[in-house]
C-alpha positions in Angstrom: 45.5 8.6 8.4 46.4 4.9 8.3 45.4 2.4 5.7 44.4 0.0 8.6 41.9 2.6 9.8 40.4 3.1 6.3 40.1 -0.7 5.6 38.7 -1.5 9.1 36.2 1.4 8.8 35.1 0.3 5.3 34.5 -3.2 6.5 32.5 -2.0 9.5 30.4 0.5 7.4 29.7 -1.9 4.6 28.6 -4.8 6.9 24.8 -5.3 6.8 23.1 -3.8 9.8 20.1 -1.7 10.7 21.4 1.4 8.9 22.1 -0.5 5.7 18.8 -2.2 5.9 16.9 1.1 6.4 18.7 2.8 3.5 18.0 -0.1 1.2 14.3 0.0 2.2 14.2 3.8 1.6 15.7 3.4 -1.9 13.3 0.6 -2.8 10.2 2.3 -1.5 10.7 6.0 -2.3 13.5 6.3 -4.8 17.0 7.8 -5.0 16.3 11.0 -3.2 15.0 9.1 -0.1 17.9 6.8 -0.2 20.4 9.7 0.0 18.3 11.3 2.8 18.3 8.0 4.7 22.1 7.7 4.3 22.5 11.2 5.6 20.2 10.5 8.6 22.1 7.3 9.4 25.3 9.2 9.3 23.9 11.8 11.7 22.8 9.0 14.0 26.3 8.0 14.7 27.4 11.5 15.8 26.1 11.1 19.4 28.0 7.8 19.7 31.2 9.2 18.4 30.8 12.2 20.7 30.2 9.9 23.6 33.3 7.9 22.8 35.4 11.1 22.5 34.1 12.6 25.7 34.4 9.3 27.6 30.6 8.9 28.2 30.7 5.5 26.5 32.7 4.3 29.4 29.7 5.0 31.7 27.4 3.2 29.3 29.9 0.2 29.4 30.0 0.1 33.2 26.4 0.9 34.0 24.2 -2.2 33.5 21.0 -0.2 34.0 21.9 2.4 31.4 23.0 -0.1 28.9 19.9 -2.3 29.3 17.7 0.8 29.0 19.2 1.8 25.7 19.3 -1.7 24.5 15.6 -2.4 25.1 14.6 1.0 23.6 16.5 -0.1 20.5 14.8 -3.5 20.4 11.4 -1.9 20.8 12.1 0.5 18.0 13.3 -2.2 15.6 10.2 -4.3 16.4 8.0 -1.2 15.7 9.8 -0.7 12.4 9.0 -4.3 11.5 5.4 -3.9 12.4 5.2 -0.6 10.4 6.8 -2.3 7.4 4.2 -5.1 7.4 1.4 -2.5 7.7 2.9 -0.7 4.7 3.4 2.5 6.8 7.1 2.2 7.7 10.4 2.0 5.8 8.7 0.2 2.8 5.7 2.5 2.4 5.3 3.0 -1.3 4.3 6.4 -2.6 3.9 6.4 -6.3 2.3 9.6 -7.7 0.5 9.5 -11.0 2.6 10.5 -14.0 0.8 13.8 -14.5 1.2 14.7 -10.9 4.9 13.9 -10.5 6.0 17.5 -11.2 3.2 19.0 -8.9 4.2 17.5 -5.6 4.3 20.4 -3.1 7.7 21.3 -1.8 6.3 21.2 1.8 5.2 17.5 1.3 8.6 16.6 0.0 10.2 18.3 3.0 8.0 16.4 5.4 8.8 13.1 3.7 12.5 13.8 3.9 12.3 14.9 7.5 10.4 11.7 8.4 13.0 9.5 6.7 15.8 11.5 8.4 14.3 11.2 11.9 13.7 7.4 11.5 17.3 6.9 10.2 18.8 8.9 13.1 16.8 7.0 15.7 17.8 3.6 14.2 21.5 4.4 15.0 21.0 6.4 18.2 19.1 3.6 19.9 22.0 1.1 19.5 24.2 1.1 22.6 26.7 -1.1 21.0 27.8 1.8 18.7 29.0 3.9 21.6 30.9 1.0 23.0 32.3 0.1 19.6 33.6 3.6 19.0 35.0 3.8 22.6 37.1 0.7 21.8 37.7 1.5 18.1 38.8 5.1 17.8 41.6 5.1 20.5 43.4 2.3 18.8 44.3 4.7 16.0 45.6 7.5 18.3 49.1 6.9 19.4 50.2 7.5 23.0 52.6 10.2 21.8 49.9 12.1 19.8 50.4 15.8 20.3 46.7 16.6 19.7 44.7 13.5 20.5 41.3 15.3 20.4 41.9 16.7 17.0 43.1 13.3 15.8 39.9 11.6 17.1 37.8 14.3 15.5 39.5 13.7 12.2 39.1 10.0 12.4 35.4 10.5 13.2 34.9 12.7 10.2 36.5 10.2 7.9 34.3 7.4 9.4 31.2 9.5 8.9 32.2 10.3 5.3 32.6 6.6 4.5 29.3 5.9 6.2 27.4 8.4 4.0 29.1 7.3 0.8 28.7 3.6 1.3 25.1 3.9 2.5 24.2 6.2 -0.4 25.7 3.6 -2.8 23.5 0.9 -1.2 20.4 3.1 -1.4 21.0 4.3 -5.0 21.4 0.7 -6.1 18.1 -0.2 -4.5 16.5 2.8 -6.1 17.7 1.6 -9.5 15.7 -1.6 -9.2 12.7 0.1 -7.6 10.5 0.0 -10.6 11.1 -3.7 -11.1 9.9 -4.3 -7.5 6.9 -2.0 -7.1 5.4 -3.1 -10.4 5.2 -6.7 -9.1 2.7 -6.9 -6.1 3.8 -10.4 -5.1 7.5 -9.4 -5.1 6.6 -6.3 -3.1 4.7 -8.4 -0.5 7.5 -10.8 0.0 10.0 -8.0 0.1 8.0 -6.4 2.9 8.0 -9.6 4.8 11.7 -10.1 4.3 12.6 -6.6 5.6 10.2 -7.0 8.5 11.8 -10.3 9.4 15.2 -8.7 9.1 14.2 -5.9 11.5 13.0 -8.6 13.9 16.2 -10.6 13.6 18.3 -7.5 14.2 16.1 -6.7 17.3 16.6 -10.2 18.6 20.3 -10.0 18.1 20.5 -6.7 19.9 18.3 -8.2 22.7 20.8 -11.0 23.2 23.9 -8.8 23.3 25.7 -8.2 26.6 27.9 -5.4 27.5 
C-alpha cells in the first residue's frame, strides 16, 4: 500500500460531491444513526463501479456513447428528483422528530424501514454516476505495477481500502452534521434556507453531471 494511494484516495473521498451532500443531509435531518447508515449506503454504491473497473466493464462504458449517456441522464434525473423531494420536505431533509415521551417507543420495524430507505437512496446516488466507473478504471490500475504477481488481489485490496476510507470520512461528515442538528431543526427559518441550499446543491450537481463528457 503506497502513501500516494492513501493521500489521493483521501482527497477524492473528502471532496464534496453527491455522497457527501446526502450524508450531511441525513445527519442534519435524522440524526447520527441515519448519517452512519447513509455513509454505509454510499460506500455500497461504489462497489458496482469498482467491480466494473476490475472486470473491465468500465472500458465499455467509456467507449459506448449510448451507454454513457443513458447512465448520465438517469443520474441527472435522480439528482433533480432528490432536489424536488428536498423542497417538498420528503427527501433527504425530511425531519422526523418524535415527541420526547415517544422516543423510546419507536417500533423496530419503523426504524428498519427508515434505515432501508436511506440506504437505498444513498446507493442509488452513487450507482447512477457513470463518472465513478471511468474514474476507477483510470485510477486503480495506476497503483498496480506491471510486474505484480497477483494484480486482481492487489486491486481488490486497493478497493477495500478505498471503501473503508469512504465509509469513515462520510461517517465523520454525517456525525458532525448530526451534532448541530438540534440547532437547525429548532429554527424554522434556518431549516427552510437549509432545504433550499441542499436542493440547489443537488440541482448544481445534476447540471455538472449533465455537462460532463466521456
